[in-house]
C-alpha positions in Angstrom: 11.6 232.2 49.2 14.8 233.0 51.2 17.8 230.8 50.5 17.6 227.8 52.9 20.6 226.7 55.0 20.1 223.2 53.6 19.3 221.8 50.3 15.6 221.3 49.5 14.2 218.0 48.2 10.8 217.7 46.6 9.4 214.4 45.4 6.2 214.7 43.4 3.9 211.8 42.7 1.2 212.0 40.0 -1.5 209.5 40.9 -4.1 208.7 38.3 -6.5 206.0 37.0 -9.0 206.4 34.2 -12.7 205.8 35.0 -13.2 202.0 34.7 -16.8 201.8 35.9 -19.3 200.0 33.7 -21.7 202.8 32.6 -24.7 200.4 33.1 -23.9 199.4 36.7 -21.6 202.2 37.9 -19.2 199.5 39.2 -15.9 198.3 37.9 -16.2 194.9 36.3 -13.9 192.0 37.1 -10.6 192.2 35.2 -8.9 188.9 34.9 -5.6 190.5 34.0 -5.6 192.1 37.5 -5.7 188.7 39.3 -5.6 187.9 42.1 -7.4 191.2 42.7 -10.9 192.0 41.3 -9.7 194.8 39.0 -6.7 197.1 38.3 -7.9 199.8 40.7 -8.0 197.3 43.5 -4.7 195.8 42.6 -2.8 199.1 42.4 -4.4 200.2 45.6 -3.0 197.1 47.3 0.4 197.5 45.7 0.9 201.2 45.8 -1.8 203.6 47.1 -2.4 201.9 50.5 1.3 201.3 51.4 2.2 204.9 50.5 -0.3 206.2 53.1 2.5 206.6 55.6 4.4 209.0 53.3 1.8 211.2 51.6 2.3 213.9 54.2 5.9 214.3 53.0 5.3 214.1 49.2 4.1 216.7 46.8 1.3 214.9 45.0 -1.8 215.2 42.8 -4.6 212.6 42.5 -6.9 212.6 39.5 -10.6 213.3 40.4 -11.7 210.0 38.8 -9.3 208.1 41.0 -10.3 210.0 44.1 -13.9 209.3 43.3 -13.2 205.5 43.2 -11.0 205.6 46.4 -13.7 207.5 48.3 -16.2 204.8 47.4 -14.1 201.6 47.4 -11.0 202.3 49.6 -12.1 204.9 52.1 -9.1 204.4 54.4 -6.8 205.3 51.5 -8.9 208.3 50.5 -9.0 209.6 54.1 -5.2 209.1 54.3 -4.7 211.4 51.3 -6.9 214.1 52.6 -5.5 213.8 56.1 -1.9 214.1 54.7 -2.7 217.4 53.0 -4.3 218.8 56.2 -1.3 217.6 58.2 1.2 219.3 55.8 -0.8 222.6 56.1 -0.5 222.4 59.9 3.2 221.5 59.7 4.3 223.8 56.9 1.6 226.4 56.5 0.7 225.1 53.0 -0.6 221.9 51.7 1.3 219.3 49.6 -1.6 218.5 47.3 -1.9 219.9 43.8 -5.0 220.0 41.7 -5.3 218.8 38.1 -7.9 219.0 35.3 -11.1 217.1 36.0 -10.2 214.7 33.2 -6.7 213.5 32.0 -6.9 215.8 29.0 -4.0 217.0 27.0 -4.8 220.7 27.4 -2.8 222.2 24.5 -5.0 220.2 22.1 -8.2 221.7 23.6 -9.9 225.0 22.8 -9.5 227.8 25.4 -13.1 227.3 26.5 -12.5 223.6 27.1 -9.2 224.4 28.9 -11.0 226.7 31.2 -13.8 224.2 31.8 -11.4 221.4 32.7 -9.3 223.6 35.0 -12.4 225.1 36.7 -13.9 221.6 37.3 -10.5 220.4 38.6 -10.3 223.3 41.0 -13.9 222.8 42.2 -13.4 219.1 42.8 -10.1 219.9 44.7 -11.8 222.5 47.0 -14.7 220.1 47.7 -12.3 217.4 48.8 -9.4 219.2 50.4 -11.3 222.2 51.8 -8.9 224.8 50.4 -7.9 226.6 47.2 -5.2 224.9 45.3 -1.9 226.8 44.8 -0.4 224.4 42.3 -1.8 222.5 39.3 -0.5 219.4 37.6 -0.8 219.3 33.8 -1.4 215.8 32.4 1.8 214.5 30.8 3.1 218.0 31.7 1.7 219.0 28.3 1.7 222.8 28.0 1.5 225.8 25.8 1.3 229.5 26.7 -2.5 229.6 26.5 -2.7 226.7 29.1 -0.4 228.7 31.4 -2.5 231.8 30.9 -5.7 229.9 31.8 -4.0 228.7 35.0 -2.8 232.1 36.0 -6.2 233.8 35.1 -7.9 231.3 37.5 -5.6 232.2 40.4 -3.2 229.2 40.3 0.4 230.1 41.3 2.6 227.3 39.9 2.9 224.2 37.8 5.6 221.6 37.1 7.3 221.1 33.8 10.0 218.8 32.3 13.4 220.2 31.5 12.9 219.8 27.7 9.9 222.1 27.9 11.9 225.2 28.8 14.6 227.0 26.9 16.9 227.0 29.9 16.2 225.3 33.2 16.5 227.7 36.1 19.7 227.6 38.1 20.0 225.4 41.2 16.6 223.8 40.4 14.7 226.8 41.8 11.4 227.9 40.2 11.1 230.5 37.5 8.3 233.0 36.7 6.8 232.9 33.2 5.4 236.3 32.1 2.0 236.0 30.3 -0.5 238.3 28.7 -2.5 240.9 30.5 0.1 241.4 33.2 -0.4 237.8 34.5 2.4 235.4 35.3 2.9 232.0 36.8 5.8 230.1 38.5 7.1 226.8 37.1 9.1 224.1 38.8 11.3 222.2 36.4 12.0 218.8 37.7 15.4 217.1 37.4 15.1 214.9 34.3 18.0 212.6 35.0 17.1 212.1 38.6 13.4 211.5 37.8 14.3 209.0 35.1 16.6 207.1 37.4 13.8 206.9 40.0 11.1 205.9 37.5 13.1 203.5 35.3 16.7 203.2 36.5 19.0 202.2 39.3 17.5 204.4 42.1 14.1 202.8 42.1 14.8 200.2 44.8 18.2 201.4 46.0 17.5 203.4 49.2 21.2 203.9 50.0 22.1 205.3 46.7 19.0 207.5 46.4 19.5 208.9 49.9 23.2 209.7 49.2 22.2 211.4 45.9 19.6 213.6 47.5 21.8 214.5 50.5 24.3 216.0 48.1 21.9 218.8 47.2 23.8 222.0 47.9 22.5 224.6 50.3 20.1 227.0 48.6 19.5 224.5 45.8 16.5 222.3 45.0 16.5 218.7 43.9 13.1 217.9 42.5 11.8 214.5 41.3 8.5 214.0 39.5 7.2 210.5 38.6 4.0 208.6 38.4 2.9 207.7 41.9 2.3 204.2 40.8 6.1 203.9 40.4 6.3 203.1 44.1 5.1 199.6 44.6 3.1 198.9 41.4 5.5 199.5 38.6 8.5 198.5 40.8 7.9 196.1 43.7 9.5 197.3 46.9 9.8 200.9 45.6 7.2 202.0 48.2 9.5 200.8 50.9 12.5 202.5 49.3 10.6 205.8 49.2 9.6 205.5 52.9 13.1 204.6 53.9 14.6 207.5 52.0 12.2 210.0 53.4 12.9 208.7 56.9 16.7 208.9 56.4 16.6 212.4 55.0 14.5 213.6 57.9 16.9 212.0 60.5 20.1 213.2 58.8 19.1 216.8 58.7 21.2 217.4 55.6 18.3 218.5 53.5 14.7 219.6 53.9 11.9 217.5 52.4 9.2 220.0 51.8 7.7 222.3 49.2 8.9 225.9 49.4 6.6 228.5 50.8 4.7 230.9 48.6 5.0 233.3 47.1 8.7 232.5 46.2 11.2 234.9 44.8 12.7 233.5 41.6 14.2 234.6 38.3 11.8 235.8 35.6 11.7 234.2 32.2 9.7 235.2 29.1 
């Protein structure tokens, strides 16, 4: 990745819901706590997934296979918007914005290597069936990681994942990705998201303050990367109005031309870390 003339901004949303289907009927039962909607999947779709359809093309994102399965069946317009957004980003940038994830929301470091490989393989297969391409990136549930997990990803051809700043000994300079050397000559790149910035979007003052978030991201220096990683449900479900904040910020960043809102092209050049 050559140094850009402008700062880069990447906002990643991790979208996931557990399987809520009744095993006897295959349908989600009514959940009174989700009123006025029938169930929590339907409520979060109304509050978050559907309003965000206009910005998926400009996000880095992953959707859990169990959520995509429900959306495909019960909210096809949203499902189609997610797939269409990835295809549009391929056309616009030469690479897709969607990342794969394990088939289930499993904490991979707690699993055996065989189970790690199974979950990752199933996640890749589900991703390819839906998006029509091989995934380059892979989201780890809760960003839980150990070296064996990274080795499994690399052995299966995945190029990068996303980690929290406390998970690395020293976050790479300027927010750029670093390469982790693994066994057998394998390696994988990791993006380390900005912990303070992500916290302030997920829980703090930037969640519904479009002016302040825009100004913060516009200060990203040339050649540097500002990366945010939060639950996708942050926007509209956990925080009312945050979906509009996100759409406004993306629109303003695109119009100002002070930063680029896209994922870097692959393969990147980056420092190596052991």
